[in-house]
N, C-alpha and C positions, 0 to 999 in steps of 0.2 A: 970396704965391704959393707959397712953400715950405711954409707951414702947410697949405694945401689939399692939397698932394701927400702930406704926412705923414698927414693924415686919410684920404685915399683908400687909402693903403697899409694903414693899420690896419683899414679896413673890409674890404678884400680878405682880409687875414689872418683876421679874425673869421669871415667867411663860409666860408673854407676849413676852419677848425677845426670849425665846426658841421656841415659836410658830412661831414668825416672821422669825427666822433663818431656821426653817424646811420648811416653805413655799417658801422662796427664793431659797433654794437648790433644791426643787422639780421643780421650774420653770426653773432653769438653766440647768437641765439635758437634753442632746441632744436626739432628737427623731430619731429612725432608719428610713432609707429611705424607702418610700413606693414603691411597684412595680408599673411600668408604665402600663397604659392600652393601649392595642393594638386596631386594627380595630374591631368595633362591640362591644366594651366595655369589651373584654376578657382580663384578666390580664395576662401579659407575664412576667415571672420571669427571662427570658434570653434575653441578648441584641441581636439586629438584626445583622445578619451576613452580612458583606460587603466585596466586592472583593478588594484585594490589588493591586494597580497599579503595572505593571511590571511582575506580576505572571500570566502566561498563564493558561487559563481554559482548562479542559479536553474536547476534542472533540471526536466524534465517528470516529473510524478507518474504511476507506472504505474497502469493501470486494474485495479481489484480485481474479479475475477469473482464473480458472485453464486453462492450455494449452490444446486445444482440442487434443484428441487421434485419430490416424488414424482409420478410420472406423466409428467414431461417426458422427452424423448428426446435422445440424443446419439450421435455416431458413434465407434466404436472400429474403426479400419480400415474394412472394408466392412460391418461388422455394426451394426445399429441397436439400441441399448441403452435400455430403459425404466427410468428411475430408480425403484428400490425398495430402500431400505436397511433392513437388519435383521440381527440376530445369529442364527446357526443352528448346529446340531450335525450333523455327518455321521452319517447313520444307515444308509447302505448297508452291507450285510454285508461286502463285500470292499473297502470304501473307494471312493475316486473318483480318477480321473486328472485332473491339471490340464493344460490345453492352451492354446496361444497363440491359438487361434481357435475359434469355436463349430462345430467340425467335427472329424472323426477322419481324420488323415493319418499316414503312417508317421513323419514327422519333426517333428510339432508337440506331442508330449508333453514337458512341461517339469518334471513332478513328480507327486506323489500325496499324498493325505490318508487316514490310517487312520480306521476307525470311531471316533466319539467326539470327533473334532477339532472345535474351535469356529472358525467362520469369520465374517467380516463380508461380507455380500452387498451389493454396490453397485447391482445392477440385474439385469434379465432380458433375454435375447434370445429373442423369441417365435418367430422364423423361422430357427432354426439348423438344422443337419443332424440328421436322424433317425438318431442313432447306433445305436439298437437298434430292430429292427422292432416297430412297435406301441407304442413308448414315448414318442412325441411328439417335438416339435422344440424343447422348452424347454431353454435353457442359462442358467446363472447366471454373472454377471460379478463377480469377486472383487477387481477393481482391477488395478493394475499394479505390477510390481517392476522398478524402473529404467524402462526403456522397453518392457518385455514385458508385454502384457495376460495375464490369467489367467481361464480359463473352465472350468467343470465342467458335465458333462451333467446335466440336471435330470429324469431319469426318476423316476416315482413312487417314493417311499420313499428318495430320495437324501439328503435333509436334513430337519430338523425345526426350525422357529423356536424359539429359547429363550424361557423365561418372561420376560414383560415386553418382548419384542422381536418381537411378532407382526407378520406381514406387513401393512403398511398397506393399507387399502381403496383400490382405484383411484379416480381422480378421477371424480366424477359419481355415485358410489354413495351412496344416502341412508344416513345414520347413525341409530341408534336414538335416539328422543327421551328426554330425562331424565324419570324418574318424579317427579311432583310430590310435595313433602314434605307429610306429614300433620301438621297443627298438634298440638302436644302437648296432651293432655287433663289437666285438673287432677283428681286423685283426691279423693273426698269426705273431709272432715275426720273423723278418728277421735276418739271421745270419750276424753279423758284418763282414765287409770285412777284409781279412787278417787272419781270424781264420780258421783252417782246419775243414772240415766237418767230423763229427764222423760217420763212416759207421754203419749201423744197425748190431746187433749181428748175427752170422751165425745160420742158422736153423739146429738143430740137428735132425738126423734120429730117428724115433721112436724105442723105445727099443723092442727087440723081446722077447717073453715069454721064461722063462727058461724051458727046457725040463724036 
């Protein structure tokens, strides 16, 4: 009877030890990291992207404007300029005044050019002010200095295109066709000096018919 009680006590102790070992192992197991909550309570499973110092970020590339084509138009203030680029020399006897608009007003004169000055014409204003009676409405656009445009009145004889910088023909004007090249002709071979000239063979009389 005593032996049976001792065996039962040992069995109870053994079960208690196994249960205690199982509980301690369950508590020691590490838990997986939980995802972090972002703004507004939304769970984010990905880390936030941060910029690395020293690595440049990509920026937008500015658009490069195309070079204007002769005959195209653009606006300078309220004036319409026709693109026509060439170098020229001022030939007006008294020089020309430079104005900030293609018209004459008491306060838009910004400079002058003496006779013989070389300028670069950027375009023409065909419908400017007729600054001199009977001299037309043509003005030349010389570009801008800072933010101030420069115009000169284009009365006949104001300027002369320089050599090699003639005014381009307007769009649509037919150009002269190229002259076809003439193939070179081979000159006859000359007789080297010292060699006798071979005379041509004698001309034989025509044969008479046989009677």
